[in-house]
N, C-alpha and C positions, 0 to 999 in steps of 0.2 A: 459352820459360821465363818471359816473360811472361803467355803463354798458360794456363801450368800455372798459376800465382797466379790466374788469375782464373776458372779452373774450378772450381779447391780452394773460392775464395771462395762461390761460384755456390750450390757442393756443401753448404755451413756454412749459406745461407740457407735452400734445401731443408730441409736436417735440421732448422733450429732451426725454420720456420716449421710443419712436418709433428707438432714436437715440442709447438709451442702449440695447434695444431689438438688434438690427442688430449687435452690437457689439460682445455683446453674443455671438447670432447665429452665426456667425463668429466666432469664437474663440472655438468652437468645432472641429478641428481637433488632431488629433498625437501631442503629444505633440514631441520634438525635444533633438533627445540626443543621444550622440556623442555614438560612435562603443568603444568597449574596446579595449585595444594593445596585453592584454592576446588572447589566445585563448584556447581554449581546452586543445594544447599538450601541453602549457605554466605550465599547476596545477602544477606541482612537485617547479616551483619558488613560488605558491601560496601557496604552503599546508610546503611544505617541508619536508624533515625525517621525520616519527614518531618513538618514542623511548626515549631511556637516550642519552644523548650530551653524546660525549666522554671527559673523564677528562681528564686536567690543568695539573695532578700531578705526577709524577712517581710515583706508587706505587711499583716500583721494585725494586728504587735504596737503596742504602745502610744507615741505620739510625746510624748516629751520636749521642754516648753516651756521655753527656757534660760531665759527670765525667771524660773523656779522657784529655780534656784540662784540662794543668795545668795553672792556670792564674798566678801565682806565679815565673815561666819562663819568660812572657814576660819582656821589657825594656820598663816598661811605664816609663815616666816621663811626671812633672807635669806641664803646658802650665805656661807660665810666665806671670806676669801681665800686662797690655801696664805700660807704667811711666804716672802720672799723666803729665799735660803738663800746663804752664802761662795761665793764664786769654789773651787772647786776648782781646787790646784795643776794644771799640767802634771806629767806624768810624768819623772822626771828621764832626762837623755839615758843611753841603754846604754854599759857597759864596751866601749873596744872590741876584747875579747877571748871577746866575747859570741857574736862570729861573724854578724853581722848585718849 
């Protein structure tokens, strides 16, 4: 009886080994890869322009001297603080029959 179990276990191992070798032999095909959406003509989209980027600062604009601004000539008024309001009374407790 023990011999039969040993032979059956060896047979199961051989069948499993053959299945693994068969699956690995089938997987030796070329990998599936998607084609690129961009061709060689679209290289400028990938790389972009090489060199310094254009500055957003207008270097030819007139520079203003802060001493020319006369702050005292401005009609500045302080912002009035809001008046304090009286405390609002807390809401009355709800009646027991309200369901809360």
